[in-house]
C-alpha positions in Angstrom: -10.5 2.9 35.8 -7.1 2.0 37.0 -4.2 4.4 36.5 -0.6 3.2 37.2 0.9 6.6 36.9 -0.5 10.5 38.7 0.3 12.3 35.5 -2.5 9.6 33.8 -5.0 10.5 36.5 -4.5 14.1 36.8 -4.5 14.2 32.8 -8.2 12.2 32.9 -9.3 14.4 35.9 -8.4 17.5 34.7 -10.1 19.8 33.3 -8.9 23.1 32.2 -8.4 25.3 28.7 -8.5 22.0 26.5 -10.8 19.9 25.3 -10.4 17.5 28.0 -8.9 14.1 29.0 -10.2 12.6 25.5 -8.0 14.7 23.9 -5.3 13.1 25.0 -5.7 9.9 24.7 -7.4 10.6 21.0 -3.7 12.3 20.2 -2.2 9.2 21.6 -3.8 6.6 19.3 -2.9 8.7 16.2 1.0 9.3 17.3 0.8 5.3 18.2 -0.5 4.6 14.7 2.1 6.8 13.2 4.9 6.0 15.3 6.6 4.5 12.2 6.5 7.5 9.8 9.3 9.8 8.9 9.7 13.3 10.0 7.4 15.4 10.8 4.4 12.7 9.7 5.4 11.5 12.7 5.4 14.5 15.4 3.2 17.1 14.3 -0.5 15.6 15.2 -1.9 18.0 12.0 0.0 16.1 9.5 -0.3 12.6 11.9 -3.7 12.7 11.3 -3.6 12.9 8.0 -1.4 10.1 7.4 -2.6 8.1 9.1 -6.3 8.5 7.9 -4.7 7.3 4.2 -2.8 4.5 5.8 -5.9 3.2 6.6 -7.7 3.5 4.0 -4.6 1.8 1.7 -4.5 -1.0 3.8 -8.0 -1.8 3.7 -8.3 -1.3 -0.2 -4.5 -3.8 0.2 -6.8 -6.4 1.4 -9.5 -6.8 -0.1 -6.3 -6.5 -2.9 -4.8 -9.3 -1.6 -8.0 -11.6 -1.2 -8.4 -11.0 -5.3 -4.8 -12.2 -6.0 -4.9 -15.1 -3.8 -8.1 -15.5 -5.4 -6.4 -15.5 -9.1 -3.4 -17.5 -7.7 -5.7 -20.9 -6.8 -7.4 -20.6 -10.2 -4.4 -20.1 -12.4 -2.5 -23.2 -10.2 -5.5 -25.5 -10.6 -5.6 -24.4 -14.4 -2.2 -25.9 -15.0 -2.7 -28.8 -12.9 -6.0 -29.3 -15.1 -4.0 -28.4 -18.6 -1.3 -31.0 -17.5 -3.7 -33.9 -17.4 -5.4 -33.1 -20.6 -8.8 -31.6 -18.7 -9.9 -27.8 -19.6 -10.5 -25.9 -16.5 -14.4 -25.2 -17.1 -15.4 -28.8 -17.9 -13.4 -29.6 -14.6 -15.2 -27.5 -12.7 -18.4 -28.4 -14.7 -17.9 -32.0 -13.7 -17.5 -31.1 -9.9 -20.5 -29.3 -9.7 -22.6 -31.7 -11.1 -21.7 -34.3 -9.0 -21.8 -32.3 -6.3 -18.3 -32.2 -5.0 -17.9 -28.8 -3.3 -14.2 -28.0 -2.9 -13.3 -24.1 -3.3 -10.6 -23.0 -5.1 -7.8 -22.9 -2.4 -8.5 -26.3 -1.4 -8.4 -27.3 -5.0 -5.1 -25.3 -5.5 -3.6 -27.4 -2.5 -4.4 -30.7 -4.0 -3.0 -29.6 -7.1 -0.2 -28.8 -5.7 0.3 -31.2 -2.6 -1.8 -34.1 -3.1 -1.1 -34.9 -7.4 -3.0 -38.5 -7.4 -6.1 -36.9 -5.4 -6.0 -34.1 -7.5 -6.0 -36.8 -10.7 -8.7 -39.0 -9.5 -10.4 -35.6 -8.6 -9.9 -34.8 -12.6 -10.9 -38.6 -13.5 -14.6 -38.2 -11.6 -15.0 -35.0 -13.0 -14.4 -36.1 -17.0 -16.7 -39.4 -16.1 -19.9 -37.0 -15.0 -18.9 -34.6 -18.1 -19.1 -37.5 -20.2 -22.4 -38.8 -18.1 -24.2 -35.3 -19.0 -22.4 -35.0 -22.7 -21.0 -31.7 -22.4 -19.9 -30.1 -25.3 -16.4 -30.1 -26.4 -15.2 -33.0 -24.2 -15.5 -35.4 -27.8 -12.2 -33.6 -29.2 -10.4 -33.3 -26.3 -7.4 -35.9 -26.2 -6.2 -38.8 -23.8 -2.8 -37.6 -23.5 -1.6 -34.1 -21.8 -1.0 -31.6 -24.4 2.0 -31.4 -26.0 3.1 -27.9 -24.5 2.6 -29.5 -21.5 5.6 -30.8 -19.3 4.2 -33.3 -16.7 5.4 -35.3 -14.1 5.8 -37.9 -15.5 7.8 -37.1 -18.9 10.6 -35.5 -15.9 10.9 -38.6 -14.6 11.2 -40.8 -17.8 13.7 -38.7 -19.3 15.7 -39.9 -15.7 16.1 -43.2 -16.5 
């Protein structure tokens, strides 16, 4: 192990009344993680340890919640794009799965936002596949988008 300062070398090799060299580095790591805290939670080790452990638990839970939020967002975006084209999302997913189109929620959402023509082709593809398989509820679907949905084509027509 290479030490750049004499103080760290002494701390590593000194075995005094403390618990040894590991204590210094363990405390240093806790203080490094608590550097942005306010008050004694930043400088007092016994308080900093508890606050840092709690913060690490929150960050772990936050990562899981972020994944769930993103999944819900992708599903909402894809559902809205399917409604815009007049096809319910469950029928869309079923049509894609039965035709072995393996696109995840994120990629379908990105296609719906940035590649609307590609997404329309996918919905047409899923619609035809659902017709072939005779999916329930497909015959009652209108050919036009629902009236409460404003499509891009409607906006273009109003501008003219």
